[in-house]
N, C-alpha and C positions, 0 to 999 in steps of 0.2 A: 673149808675156812675155818670153821670152829675148831677142827682137829690141829691145825697150825697154830691158832691162837691158843689152845689148850697146852701144846708144846712148849710154846713161849712163855705161857704163864707158868707152867711147871718149872722151868729155869729161873724165872724170876722168884718163886718161891722157895728154891733151893733144893727141889727135889729130883732135878734133871727133867728131861723130856718125858720121863714115865709117871710123873708125879700125878697121882689120881685128883687131888684137889685142883690142880691147874687144868686138868681135862674138864673137870665138871664145869670150873667157872668158864672155861672156852666155850664150852656147849651153852651155858646159860648166857652168855653175853651174845652168841650167835643167835639164840632164840629171841633175846630180847631186842636185839637190832635188826633182825630179819636179813642176815648176810651181809657181811662187808662193811657196813657203816657202824659197827659198835664203837661207842666212844665212853670213856670213863665219865664224862659229865651226865650222859644219858643214864648209865647205870646208876650214879649217884642220885639222881633226880627219881628214878623210879623207887629207889630206897627212902628218899626223904617222903615221898607221897605215900608210902606205905608204912609211915610211921616210925622210922629208923633214922630221922634228922640228927639226933643227938649223937648216937654211935658213928654215924658217917662222918660227921664233922669232926669227931675225934680223931678219926684214921687220917683225915687231911690234914689236921693241925700238927703242930710240932711237939705237943704235949702227949702224955699217955694215951693208949687206945682203949677205948671201952671194947668189951668182950661181945659177942653175939652168940646166941643160940640158934640151933637148928629151928625150933618152933618160932621164934621171932623172925627169922629169915622167911620161913613158910608163910607166915601171916603177912609179909610184905610184898611178897610176890605174887602175880596172878597163879592160881594152883595149876591151871593148863601148862604154864610155862614150867613150873617144877616138875610137873608130872611127865612132860616131854623130856626134860634132861635126865631125869631118873630111868625112863625106860630105856634111853639111848645107852646108858651105861649098866643096864640090867640091876638097878637099885629100887629100893622103894623110895618114895617122895620124902620120906622121913629120913632116910640114910643119906640121901642126896642134900637135903637141907642142913643136916648135920656136918657133912664134909664140906659144904659150900661156906657154912657159918665159920669154919676154922680157916679157911683159905683167904675168903674176902677181905677180912681187918688187913691181913698182912700184905696182900697184893696193893690195895689202896695205899696203904701206908708207904709201900716201896715207890709206887709211882707218883707220890705228892711230898718228896723229901723237903722242899721248900715252904710248905703250907699252902700251896695253891694248885688248882686243878690244871693242868696243861691241856691245850687243846690238841686236835689229832686223833686218829684211829688208835685203837689200844695196841694194834700190832705195831705201829710205828714208835709208839711210845715206849714199848717193852724192849724193841730192838734198841732204841737209842739208850736205855737204862742199862741192856746187858752189854 
């Protein structure tokens, strides 16, 4: 499931099915969502609870997007989740966080073009967008 989501996210991010940021993001969402129930609102809630409310809000809004660093993302996510994603792709947790920090703002921004978070699974949302 996460691999399919990763391929779709790679396409969304403009790198085609092999986009590594998309694959990592798909793994992250699969790990956070415990398979199949990944939602954009669930991910955003996790980020808000992790102290990234301002950044996440900027990606949803229609104004400029605030940047995100790997260390900021690593602090916002449960370490076990980041470690599991990194291990799946043969990366260190720091490398995974850095790549995810680049992909996440772009993906959220593209999935919220009108400034609101749509309901539904991420796979369905991405398919509608593509």
